[in-house]
Structure formats: structure tokens, C-alpha cells
Steps between C-alpha positions, in 0.01 A plus 500: 500500500645835395472717808594862577547601861467868590695597813834372620467565873552223756173322412544555130852355503378195692216441250747537208739244651228248575334518160814504292644202691221268386567509127128545434514879488696736273530797735578867428528740793445872461564773754550879502820453699792352310669420835199293610558273201869431570441211752319307222800492272613148418166332566424438131222752479469826310486837679362824367561847640162673499558876531131577514171309534278714284202307352646488151838384631338228707283369222794484259711317763228241565429422136596142409499370852254237627492633853596804700578476871467840668720543807493879489349717781123465536428841342628374161266197491220653295735642240683174451179299488356734238816463291483121543150482360590727213800279420298177528719383790382312809545702817604400855592733793557529877281801576313529828322820388123458497433779249757367255350150523154638421633683199687188375183305532325751272783470248458120502137513386484353151878451486647218296793490745509432874548766766582369851601756763581444871723197443732529801467412865212721621311547287583180324584179680300585811184540289560161337527342844196682643275398203615138521415479871164674440396241238463240780225699678126510451486823697794725571480687831846652518789506255814669629813558292814609684836558325824661620837565341718570805862536602629191671690713747312827572723759675335841456198668659278418198605134538515499118745500214431571134466167328313612184374806310462815708235621251301180552534521880362859511223410259369222723526714813313800351216373282157355598472127551231268371321264738174315557319564829176323591462405134547855370788610282650821626818700534684528832780732603866400472686442829175436687371164625803437723534146640776299666596134462800271536669244274770270626519699817564839329255781554358689201243770424284528188297784356315593183701575190392557142511260207579164656155349433529526126158424349380263779237744633318476169557127455369411844226765525184328619694203643720656768356667809834664593813527290810717548875536438751643742874552489708344780760699689683483835309673785537880510558551128153621421495767773819661368382484136172676601714781656677542168190481283236674715663721763777620264263499200751315283230293333434819302869541417609163358832627361618622843385174661687294244818701556472460877451124478781450251738711703411373848382145459767257377430226250566138589539168321455314829121482508212260556161481330194384692189371325207429735143428366210379707147415383214402734144403418267213426625195315296176476270618775787575744651828617871464409812705445784448253839658521790547256823632642854542371814670614750549215857609575766671291746272322840638591697190406413485133756605234278804449350576843129594500280668756174337600296769323702442180437125526124523568417787264697362206364150560145635494542659158716230342265220608184655355688598182620140471146364552378740234763376259389145569140585414373459858356852511274689262681629193318831458318762699538591867644223725445512873746336742224285641466333162834330581461159665715489814599135424627608158691792651673300767585223257661745260878525490482864616219446747722254689642806679185496714438124524845382602555731794377396836153595623461701818510255786268675747245774486325673789 
């Protein structure tokens, strides 16, 4: 499959290495930064310096490719998806932005090609898990999705290190969140709904953030009494973030907030990803609960070390792209994450990143 990948950041580079290493994909990587492309030299793939991403430039670049993988910031999703449709190129991305996903769905109407956004961790894999668990219930009372990308060794007051896109982090902290409450679809405020729980003896907090549900609210409307998604952090993180966003009004000054975070919060490759999904309701006349839990660690011993967020996000996209190539997903129109069978995902060579790592041993 002739594939062009836009964006050579940490996640983009990981996707490029995984796809090109299979022999089933001819990969070209494009980025506005020539320096970002340098680590990909010698991998047997083509790189293209993309000085601008104007619509005409994008469409010309995408022509002749079977598939485009968009690993650019979320605010470029709609432009790339539009160029992909114009170039008759299948489209996959990692966006968590709700508005962008809605626009991409509109673009997919009547398309001869496939458009599949939200192919990472959350949204992405967590929605595949949640939908699979929900299928076993006659009535769904509560469906809770909890995901965290956390430093393995928190040392600062925020108890947080940057493990992925600052733009994406701010987006999920500042925009309204979808949910279902008492059978009604609604929007709830980000950073609200604070709760505490523990996994393997470690204490965590979780609160509303935007985008992680993907399209599940629509898919499970009329079936789920309550459904929500929350990001997991170490206790105390939310309170300090609220000071920055609300008391200092930085949610209205995203550029300043980005600069503060990039300057004051270090990045780390030593991270851990938590995936924790619970569904309760009626099944076969009994009130039951099902749980899916994973704790995925960074791989520091590999020839090319990878953080946990790199492993999980790249695996999410590469697995669904691989399933699409194999004909296990629709070949045109809008594709939701919940159209992916969890068994197919975990059996996939890329999806093994989730299946082979140990499940959480205890939950309280």
C-alpha cells in the first residue's frame, strides 16, 4: 500500500518505522521541518520537505497515494482530510478534536474513499474496548472510560511531564466534553467530575476531558444510561491546572499557556499508559460488571527506545490501517473506531502492543 505520512514528530516517526518495517507499505514521510526528517534517514523510506501545507500543495502531494496518515496537530485535520478526498486518497488520523471529527464525517458523505479519524489511544483503542464490552449487555447502566499517559517518576508539583502534543493536551483541557447522563446526550465541562481510584496500590485522580469518547455517544445513544470519558492523572494535578486555566485566565491565551508548559514542564520518555474501562448493567437477566485494564510501560531497552505513549498511539493507528488494508473494515465513507472488532485488533501484529503486556493485577 502506497502511504504518505504527514508529520515527523515522535508519534509520526514511530508510525513510519512500524509501517516501513513490514514490507507491506511503501512509506513517504513529509514534514515542514527538514530537521524532523533526519532521524528517518536510512530506513528505506522517502522523505519530503513540505515548506507549506496550503490546500493546493497538500492535494498535489497526496496524488498517487493509496492512503494518507495525518500525524499533524489537530488543527490541520480538516484541511488534510479535504485534500485527501480531493486526491482520492484514503484518510487516517489521530485527532481528538470533536469539531474536526464532525467536519471529517461530513466530508466522508458520498466519498468513494474511506475517512477514519481518531485512530490513536483515546480516542481510538479505548473506544474499541468500550464498544466490545458493551456488546455483551442487554442494558448498559454505566460505561466508564479512563485513560492516562503519565510520567513513571513524577517529581514536580504538577506531578506531570509532557509525554505528547502540548496542543492536544490544551485542547482536551479546554473544550466541552460529550457524555450521556440518565440516557440523555449532553456536554459537560472539562476538568469537572473529579474522582479518585487506585490501581496496583497507586492513587490516581480522573476528571472530564474532551475528545476521548470518539463517536461512542452517538453509537450507544438509547442503550447506555450513563457514559463518560475521563483523563487519569496523579492526585493534585487538576487543582493546579485549574489555577492556570481559570484563575490566571490562560484558557483564553493558548499561546502563553503553551509557552509556559514547554518551558517549565520537562518532557519524558519514561512514562506509563493506563487504560481502564468498566461497564455495568444487565446481561442474561443478571446485574454484572465487566472490566478491561492495561498498564503499558515505555520500552527503554529496544534498539530504538520508545515511550509508552508512542507505543500505544502508533499501535492504535497502525493496527486499524493494517485491518483496513486486509479488507476487515469498510472501504469507503466514514469509519468509526467501534467498527473495529477488538479480537481483530488484538490479534493484529501492531495490536499486540496492547495484548502482550500484563493486565493490571488489582483494582480498588
